[in-house]
C-alpha positions as CSV (number, residue, x, y, z in Angstrom):
1,X,75.8,146.9,79.8
2,X,74.0,143.7,80.6
3,X,77.1,141.6,79.8
4,X,79.1,143.8,82.2
5,X,76.5,143.3,84.9
6,X,76.6,139.5,84.4
7,X,80.4,139.5,84.5
8,X,80.4,141.5,87.7
9,X,77.8,139.2,89.2
10,X,79.8,136.1,88.3
11,X,83.0,137.7,89.7
12,X,81.2,138.5,92.9
13,X,79.9,134.9,93.1
14,X,83.5,133.6,92.7
15,X,84.8,135.9,95.4
16,X,81.9,134.8,97.7
17,X,82.6,131.2,96.9
18,X,86.3,131.6,97.7
19,X,85.3,133.1,101.1
20,X,83.0,130.3,101.8
21,X,85.7,127.8,100.9
22,X,88.0,129.4,103.4
23,X,85.3,129.0,106.1
24,X,85.2,125.3,105.5
25,X,88.9,124.8,106.2
26,X,89.2,122.3,109.1
27,X,92.4,122.1,111.1
28,X,93.0,118.5,112.2
29,X,95.7,117.2,114.7
30,X,98.4,115.1,113.2
31,X,101.4,113.4,114.8
32,X,105.0,113.0,113.7
33,X,105.6,109.6,112.0
34,X,102.7,107.7,110.4
35,X,100.4,110.1,112.3
36,X,96.8,110.7,111.4
37,X,96.7,108.5,108.3
38,X,92.9,108.5,107.7
39,X,92.9,112.3,107.3
40,X,96.2,112.4,105.5
41,X,94.6,110.1,102.9
42,X,91.3,112.0,103.0
43,X,93.1,115.3,102.3
44,X,95.5,113.8,99.6
45,X,92.8,111.8,97.7
46,X,90.3,114.6,97.6
47,X,87.8,113.0,100.0
48,X,87.6,116.1,102.2
49,X,87.0,118.4,99.2
50,X,84.4,116.0,97.9
51,X,82.4,116.8,101.1
52,X,83.0,120.5,101.0
53,X,85.9,120.5,103.4
54,X,89.6,121.6,103.2
55,X,91.4,119.3,105.6
56,X,94.5,121.0,107.0
57,X,96.7,118.8,109.2
58,X,98.7,120.3,112.0
59,X,101.4,118.5,113.9
60,X,100.9,118.3,117.7
61,X,102.9,115.7,119.5
62,X,100.5,114.5,122.2
63,X,96.9,113.9,123.0
64,X,96.7,116.3,126.0
65,X,98.2,119.1,123.8
66,X,95.8,118.2,121.0
67,X,92.8,118.6,123.3
68,X,94.2,121.8,124.7
69,X,94.5,123.1,121.2
70,X,90.9,122.0,120.4
71,X,89.5,123.8,123.4
72,X,91.6,126.9,122.5
73,X,90.3,126.7,118.9
74,X,93.8,126.3,117.5
75,X,92.5,123.1,115.8
76,X,89.0,121.9,115.0
77,X,89.7,118.2,115.4
78,X,91.9,116.6,118.1
79,X,93.3,113.1,117.6
80,X,93.6,111.8,121.2
81,X,93.0,108.9,123.6
82,X,89.5,108.9,125.2
83,X,91.2,109.2,128.6
84,X,92.1,112.8,127.7
85,X,88.6,113.6,126.5
86,X,87.1,112.1,129.7
87,X,89.3,114.3,131.9
88,X,88.4,117.4,129.7
89,X,84.7,116.5,130.1
90,X,85.0,116.2,133.9
91,X,86.4,119.7,133.9
92,X,83.4,121.0,132.0
93,X,84.4,120.9,128.4
94,X,82.1,119.1,126.0
95,X,84.1,117.2,123.4
96,X,82.8,114.3,121.3
97,X,84.4,111.5,119.2
98,X,83.1,111.6,115.6
99,X,85.4,108.8,114.4
100,X,88.3,106.7,115.4
101,X,91.7,107.2,113.8
102,X,93.5,104.3,115.4
103,X,91.1,101.6,116.7
104,X,93.7,99.3,118.2
105,X,95.6,100.2,121.3
106,X,98.3,102.5,120.1
107,X,100.7,102.2,123.0
108,X,103.8,100.1,123.2
109,X,106.6,99.8,125.6
110,X,110.2,99.9,124.3
111,X,113.3,99.7,126.3
112,X,117.1,100.0,126.2
113,X,118.7,96.8,124.9
114,X,121.2,96.5,127.8
115,X,118.4,96.2,130.4
116,X,117.2,92.8,129.1
117,X,113.6,93.4,130.2
118,X,111.5,90.2,129.7
119,X,109.0,90.4,126.9
120,X,105.4,91.1,128.0
121,X,104.0,88.5,125.8
122,X,105.8,85.8,127.7
123,X,105.5,87.2,131.3
124,X,103.5,90.4,131.7
125,X,104.2,90.8,135.4
126,X,108.0,90.1,135.1
127,X,108.1,92.7,132.4
128,X,106.6,95.3,134.8
129,X,108.8,94.3,137.7
130,X,112.1,94.6,135.8
131,X,112.0,98.4,135.3
132,X,110.8,99.2,138.8
133,X,112.6,102.3,140.0
134,X,113.6,103.3,136.5
135,X,112.7,106.3,134.3
136,X,109.8,105.7,131.9
137,X,109.4,108.1,129.0
138,X,105.8,109.2,128.1
139,X,104.7,111.6,125.4
140,X,103.4,114.1,128.0
141,X,102.6,113.9,131.7
142,X,99.0,112.9,132.2
143,X,98.8,111.4,128.7
144,X,97.0,108.2,127.8
145,X,100.4,106.5,127.7
146,X,101.2,107.3,131.3
147,X,97.6,106.4,132.4
148,X,97.9,103.0,130.7
149,X,101.3,102.3,132.1
150,X,100.0,103.1,135.6
151,X,97.2,100.6,135.1
152,X,99.7,97.9,133.9
153,X,101.7,98.5,137.0
154,X,98.7,98.0,139.3
155,X,97.7,94.8,137.5
156,X,101.3,93.5,138.0
157,X,101.0,94.1,141.7
158,X,103.0,97.3,141.7
159,X,102.3,101.0,142.1
160,X,102.5,103.7,139.5
161,X,104.8,105.6,141.9
162,X,107.3,102.8,141.6
163,X,108.6,104.5,138.5
164,X,109.7,108.0,137.5
165,X,107.9,109.4,134.5
166,X,109.6,111.8,132.0
167,X,107.9,113.7,129.3
168,X,109.8,113.0,126.1
169,X,107.4,114.0,123.3
170,X,106.9,112.1,120.1
171,X,108.6,108.7,119.1
172,X,111.5,110.4,117.3
173,X,112.5,112.4,120.4
174,X,111.6,109.5,122.7
175,X,114.1,107.4,120.8
176,X,116.8,110.1,121.3
177,X,116.1,110.1,125.0
178,X,116.3,106.3,125.1
179,X,119.6,106.2,123.1
180,X,121.2,108.8,125.3
181,X,120.0,106.9,128.4
182,X,118.0,109.9,129.7
183,X,115.2,107.3,130.1
184,X,115.3,103.5,130.5
185,X,112.1,102.6,128.7
186,X,109.4,104.5,126.9
187,X,105.6,104.0,126.7
188,X,104.9,105.5,123.4
189,X,103.2,105.0,120.0
190,X,104.3,104.1,116.5
191,X,106.8,104.3,115.1
192,X,108.5,103.6,118.4
193,X,108.4,99.9,117.9
194,X,109.4,100.1,114.3
195,X,112.4,102.3,115.1
196,X,113.5,99.6,117.6
197,X,112.8,96.7,115.2
198,X,114.6,98.3,112.2
199,X,117.5,100.0,113.8
200,X,118.0,97.4,116.6
201,X,118.8,100.4,118.8
202,X,116.2,99.4,121.4
203,X,113.8,96.5,122.1
204,X,110.0,96.4,121.7
205,X,108.8,94.5,124.8
206,X,105.0,95.1,124.7
207,X,102.4,96.1,122.1
208,X,99.0,97.0,123.5
209,X,97.4,96.3,120.1
210,X,98.3,92.6,120.3
211,X,98.2,92.1,124.1
212,X,96.1,89.5,125.7
213,X,96.9,90.6,129.2
214,X,96.0,92.4,131.2
215,X,92.5,92.0,129.9
216,X,91.7,95.6,130.9
217,X,94.2,96.7,128.2
218,X,93.0,94.2,125.6
219,X,89.5,95.5,126.1
220,X,90.4,99.0,125.0
221,X,91.0,97.9,121.4
222,X,88.3,99.5,119.2
223,X,88.5,103.1,120.4
224,X,92.1,103.6,121.4
225,X,92.6,107.0,119.8
226,X,89.8,109.0,118.3
227,X,88.9,112.2,116.5
228,X,87.3,114.7,118.9
229,X,85.4,117.9,118.1
230,X,83.6,120.4,120.4
231,X,79.9,120.2,120.9
232,X,79.8,123.8,119.6
233,X,81.1,122.6,116.3
234,X,78.5,119.8,116.1
235,X,75.7,122.3,116.8
236,X,77.0,125.1,114.5
237,X,78.4,123.0,111.6
238,X,76.7,119.6,111.5
239,X,77.3,119.2,107.8
240,X,81.0,119.7,108.2
241,X,81.1,117.1,111.0
242,X,79.1,114.7,108.8
243,X,81.5,115.4,105.9
244,X,84.5,114.7,108.1
245,X,83.0,111.3,109.0
246,X,82.2,110.5,105.4
247,X,85.8,111.4,104.4
248,X,87.2,109.2,107.1
249,X,85.1,106.3,105.9
250,X,86.3,106.7,102.4
251,X,89.9,106.9,103.6
252,X,89.4,103.7,105.5
253,X,88.2,101.9,102.4
254,X,91.3,103.1,100.6
255,X,93.9,102.2,103.1
256,X,92.3,98.8,103.9
257,X,92.8,97.7,100.2
258,X,96.3,96.1,100.1
259,X,96.7,97.2,96.5
260,X,96.8,100.8,97.7
261,X,99.7,100.4,100.2
262,X,102.4,101.9,98.0
263,X,100.3,105.0,97.4
264,X,99.4,105.2,101.1
265,X,103.1,105.0,102.0
266,X,103.9,107.8,99.5
267,X,101.2,109.9,101.1
268,X,102.6,109.3,104.6
269,X,106.0,110.4,103.4
270,X,104.7,113.7,102.0
271,X,103.7,114.6,105.6
272,X,106.6,113.3,107.5
273,X,110.1,111.8,106.9
274,X,112.4,110.3,109.5
275,X,115.7,112.1,109.3
276,X,117.6,109.1,110.6
277,X,119.4,106.0,109.2
278,X,116.9,103.6,107.6
279,X,114.2,106.2,108.0
280,X,112.3,105.1,104.9
281,X,112.3,101.5,106.2
282,X,111.0,102.6,109.6
283,X,108.1,104.4,107.9
284,X,107.2,101.4,105.8
285,X,107.4,98.9,108.7
286,X,105.4,101.2,110.9
287,X,102.6,101.9,108.4
288,X,102.3,98.2,107.4
289,X,101.9,97.2,111.1
290,X,99.3,99.9,111.7
291,X,97.0,99.2,108.8
292,X,94.5,97.0,110.7
293,X,94.0,99.9,113.1
294,X,93.0,102.5,110.5
295,X,89.3,102.3,110.8
296,X,86.7,105.0,111.5
297,X,84.4,103.0,113.8
298,X,84.3,103.9,117.5
299,X,83.7,100.9,119.7
300,X,81.3,101.9,122.5
301,X,82.3,98.9,124.5
302,X,86.0,99.9,124.3
303,X,85.1,103.4,125.5
304,X,83.3,101.9,128.5
305,X,86.4,99.7,129.3
306,X,88.6,102.8,129.1
307,X,86.4,104.7,131.6
308,X,86.3,101.6,133.9
309,X,90.1,101.5,133.9
310,X,90.2,105.1,134.9
311,X,87.8,104.5,137.7
312,X,89.7,101.5,138.9
313,X,92.9,103.6,139.0
314,X,91.1,106.4,140.8
315,X,91.9,108.7,137.9
316,X,88.3,109.8,138.0
317,X,86.1,110.2,141.1
318,X,83.1,108.2,139.9
319,X,81.8,106.0,137.1
320,X,81.7,108.0,133.8
321,X,79.0,107.8,131.2
322,X,81.0,107.5,127.9
323,X,78.0,108.4,125.8
324,X,78.9,112.0,126.8
325,X,82.1,111.9,124.7
326,X,80.8,110.2,121.5
327,X,78.7,111.8,118.7
328,X,75.6,109.7,118.2
329,X,76.3,109.6,114.4
330,X,79.9,108.4,114.9
331,X,80.4,105.1,113.0
332,X,80.7,101.9,115.1
């Protein structure tokens, strides 16, 4: 009888443990392509489980849609540019960055080959003047990509309204729109540049991560795209939030070790494959180029620069205190 009672108690404990495990599942925004590599690695290498979390990645193609999903509780972690979080904050939503997922500026401008647009590294202003009046693809209207392109236009002495913006989604669909001439250029994120470089089907003319001008863009490196959670989650589940940060730090250590690149590439391919000619090469080139950006620290100075850019562009009505959108325990 006693053995039966013990067996039942153990069984009950196992059931209870399973229920608790389900409660610790955390849905995290991912993107097509190389996507959210820190948490892809954290999930694949067991870093999430090590900290009592089951990381479940969910594909959402843009930052605004990711933050919308966060506020609707469809995901627990949005992976988005700070511009989107600032706009959400101004509308009354309290979201905070707990880590970065792509420190360096993620945006790049690619264009149709036949347009012969000057490279931004050589002549930034000439690059912006050339596509005046043309259709510029962006992941979503109001996205960080569009906001940054608008700033670049202003710094080149032009107006954001000198261009027509078209929502084209993720890099793979952006490339399709570029190839079919639905758009003339695209302000997007990786693997947009890698697709152009490998397939020769378009030209990479500007990379924010490597840009020296305008200085307002260069100053955003350090917090370009971050992991945001709600204040409610921080208050109700602080251990989960701390576990997410710890898992991201371990994933950073893994991916920054050159010896781990083959395994990191294999992990990336388990989440997404490019169904296109030379798709594997595109993935490899894209991941290799993005490695320096995969760090968990959130630069407070970069956040301030991003907010200053938004104010200058009159995208926000007044100076914004960026401490409102960063968790005080977020790594730096």
